C-alpha positions in Angstrom: -33.1 16.1 13.0 -30.2 15.1 10.7 -30.0 11.9 8.7 -26.7 10.5 7.2 -26.9 8.5 4.0 -23.7 7.2 2.2 -23.8 6.5 -1.5 -21.1 4.9 -3.6 -20.7 6.8 -6.9 -17.8 5.8 -9.1 -15.9 4.4 -6.2 -16.2 7.6 -4.0 -18.4 7.6 -1.0 -20.4 10.6 0.0 -22.5 11.4 3.0 -25.6 13.3 2.3 -26.6 15.4 5.3 -30.2 16.6 5.0 -31.9 18.9 7.4 -35.4 17.5 7.2 -36.9 20.5 9.0 -36.0 22.7 5.9 -36.7 20.1 3.2 -39.8 21.9 2.0 -39.8 25.3 0.3 -41.2 26.9 3.4 -39.0 27.6 6.4 -39.8 27.8 10.0 -41.9 30.9 10.3 -43.7 30.4 6.9 -41.3 32.3 4.7 -39.3 30.8 1.8 -35.7 30.2 2.8 -32.6 31.3 0.7 -30.0 28.6 0.1 -29.9 24.8 -0.2 -32.1 22.4 1.7 -29.3 19.9 2.3 -25.5 19.7 2.3 -23.0 17.1 1.1 -19.8 16.1 2.8 -17.4 13.3 1.7 -17.2 10.3 4.0 -14.0 9.2 5.7 -13.7 5.8 3.9 -10.8 3.7 2.6 -10.2 4.1 -1.1 -11.6 1.5 -3.4 -9.3 -1.4 -4.4 -7.1 -0.7 -7.4 -4.3 -2.4 -9.2 -0.7 -1.3 -9.1 1.2 -0.9 -12.4 2.2 -4.1 -14.2 5.6 -5.3 -13.2 8.1 -6.0 -16.0 7.7 -9.2 -18.0 9.7 -12.2 -16.8 12.3 -13.9 -19.0 11.1 -16.4 -21.5 10.6 -19.8 -19.9 12.9 -21.4 -22.5 16.4 -20.5 -23.7 15.5 -21.4 -27.3 12.3 -22.0 -29.2 8.8 -21.3 -28.0 8.1 -20.4 -24.4 6.0 -18.2 -22.1 6.7 -15.1 -20.1 4.7 -13.7 -17.2 4.0 -10.4 -15.5 2.1 -9.6 -12.3 0.4 -6.7 -10.6 -0.7 -6.2 -7.0 -4.0 -5.2 -5.5 -2.9 -2.2 -3.5 -5.6 -2.1 -0.9 -5.3 -5.8 0.1 -9.0 -6.3 -0.9 -10.3 -8.0 -4.0 -9.6 -6.1 -7.2 -11.6 -6.8 -10.4 -9.5 -8.6 -13.1 -6.5 -10.8 -13.2 -3.3 -10.4 -11.2 -1.2 -12.3 -13.7 -0.8 -12.1 -17.5 1.0 -14.6 -19.8 2.3 -14.1 -23.2 4.0 -16.4 -25.8 7.6 -15.8 -26.5 10.1 -17.2 -29.0 13.8 -17.1 -28.2 16.5 -17.8 -30.7 16.2 -21.0 -32.7 17.2 -24.1 -30.9 20.4 -25.7 -32.2 19.6 -28.7 -34.4 21.8 -31.3 -36.0 22.0 -31.3 -39.8 21.0 -34.5 -41.6 23.7 -37.2 -41.7 26.0 -37.1 -44.7 26.4 -40.1 -47.0 28.6 -42.9 -45.8 32.3 -42.6 -46.8 34.1 -45.4 -48.6 35.5 -48.2 -46.5 39.0 -47.7 -45.2 40.1 -51.2 -46.3 39.1 -53.3 -49.3 39.1 -56.5 -47.3 39.2 -57.7 -43.7 37.3 -56.9 -40.4 39.2 -53.8 -39.5 37.7 -51.7 -42.3 35.5 -48.8 -41.2 33.5 -46.1 -42.9 32.3 -42.7 -41.6 29.4 -40.3 -41.9 29.1 -36.9 -40.2 26.6 -34.2 -39.3 26.9 -30.7 -37.9 
């Protein structure tokens, strides 16, 4: 009589075929047998789920200043893999352009009247 038992060890399945008639140290006929009392054979099972390599990081979410970039990986067996499928990381692109402070006001263009103007600038 043969019994089939599958065990999962480190993600690999094995079938343990044991011949229960020769399980004891005595064999049929009363003498001790030479050899093993059981055999092992690998099961025909699908591989355990595993992740693909990480895809390259995306571009930063902003063109300047602080942003975020993302990368993904796929579970190659279509089943549930342990861990996250996405990773996010902070990124800083070039400094965003900013105006300088305003300069001081210039002198008025006229000394009297309503058409006189003055100017200030920034860069």
